[in-house]
N, C-alpha and C positions, 0 to 999 in steps of 0.2 A: 446469396451471403452477401450480407453489409459488407462495405467500403472499408478500407480498414485507414486510417489517416494516421501516418509517421509524422513525429514531430524529431524526427534528426535529417532533413533533406538528403544530402547525400551521405548518408550512413556508410561507415564499415560495417556493419553486421545488422545483416535483413532480420533479425530475430526479435531486434529489441522494436517493443510498437507503444504508441500511446492510443490508449482508449479513453472512448467515452460510454456510459451507460446508452447509448444509440449505438455506438459502433463496437459491435462484438463480434469475434469470429468464433465461429461453431465448430470447425475443423482440426482445432488444437486441442490437444489434452491435457497437458500440464507445466509446467516449468515454474520459475520465481515471479512473484509479482508487487507491486508496490502500489498500493493506494494514495492518489492526490484528496486530501481534506482540507476542507474551511470548518474552523470554528469563528463561528459568525459574531460571538462575545464572551469577552470570559466569562469560564463558568468551572463549578466545582460539580464531579462525576465520582459515583463510584466504580471502582472500577475492581471485580470480584474481589480477589483474595489481597490484591495492591492496595483497598481501603480508599477512602478521598482523596481526592486528587484535584490540581488545579490547574487548569489550563488557557493560559492569557489566549485572547483572540488570533486567529493567524491561520497558516499553512501548515499542514502537517502531511508524514509521509509515514507510512505503514506498511511493511515489508513483510512478505510472507511468502511459503512455497506451497503450492497445488499438485503434488504427483501422485497424492492418493486417489480413491475411488472419486469419478465426477471430475477429477482432475479440476482447471478453469472453473468449471459448476461455483467453485467454493468462492469466487469473486461476484460472480452472479448472484450468491446468497447475501454477500457483503452488501450488494446493491439493494438489495428485499430489505436491508436491514435498515439502511438509511432511507429508504421510501418509508418506512413503518410500515413493508407490506408484510414483516416478519416479525416477531417478539422474543424467539429466543435463542438464549445468553451462552454461550460457550465458551468464549475466546476475550480475553480483553480488551481489542478491537472492537466487539460485537458491544460490549458495555459504550464504547464512546459513538461509534456509530449510531445507539437507540435513541442517543440524545436530541433533544429538539435543537434548532441552531447549527445543527454537524451535518453535514452533507460532503457526500462524495464528486468533486471537481472531473475524476478521472483516473485511469490507473494507467502503468509500465510493467509491460510483461516481455520476458525474455526465455521464450519457449523450449523446452527439452534441457534448463540448464540450471543445475542446482547449486545458487549464487546466493539464497538469501540470507547469511552471517557475510560474505563476504560487502554485500550493500547496504545492509543494515549498518557497519562496521565504520564506514568512509561517509556516510550522512550526518548532518548537523544535529547534536545534541537536542533533546527532548527535555520536559519539566518533568518524566516520567520513569524514575529507572525502573529498569527488571521489566517493561510492557514492553508483552509478545516473545520475550526472550525465558521464558520456563523452563527449557528445554534445550538451553546449548548457554555458553561462555560470555553470551555479547549485554553489553550494559542495557540494552534499549532497542528495541526493533522500531521504534515510531521517532521521528525525527520531527522538529520545529523550524519554522523559517517564519517571521512577519510578512515576507513578499513570496508571494507564491508561485509565481515566474520563475524567480530565483531558485527556489526549490524542486520544480521541475525538472529544470533545467540538471541541477543535480544528482537528482534522481537519474535521467537519462543517461548521464556520463556514468553517474556509477555501472548502470546495467553493462553500460559497453564497455566500460575495463573489465569489469567483472568476467563479462562472458569472451572477451581477449586472453584474459589471466589463464581464464580454466580450459583453454583450448591446448 
């Protein structure tokens, strides 16, 4: 089993974790995740039914859930798409991840907690309304900040706080 690197240090909850493509746990099934994404240069991408959308260069965070069959295997699929090892586009995030110049820098997961919307609601706004939120009342499940470190900390705090409030 691969080692797990936590960015929380002395965190109050052990189930919020930071992962990269090479630091994956295979012994957990599902929960809520947030992909940490980098867009290297400003670009315009067609995002399915949302149409053509402009993405400024910077850091993005996409929050989703993985409770169905395969659990966090869904996150593996996202990494494969970003690495251009997969072509199928089903969700808004697939269109973004499949574009040149877009990469996943890691992900934050909260195991066995359904906190997708509470996490998405407290993160900074993104330039694409409705992204990843076609099945809920959220304005978007994609967040943006030009500073990747600041966004990663916001994501980690959002997961920790949402999990604490769900207990």
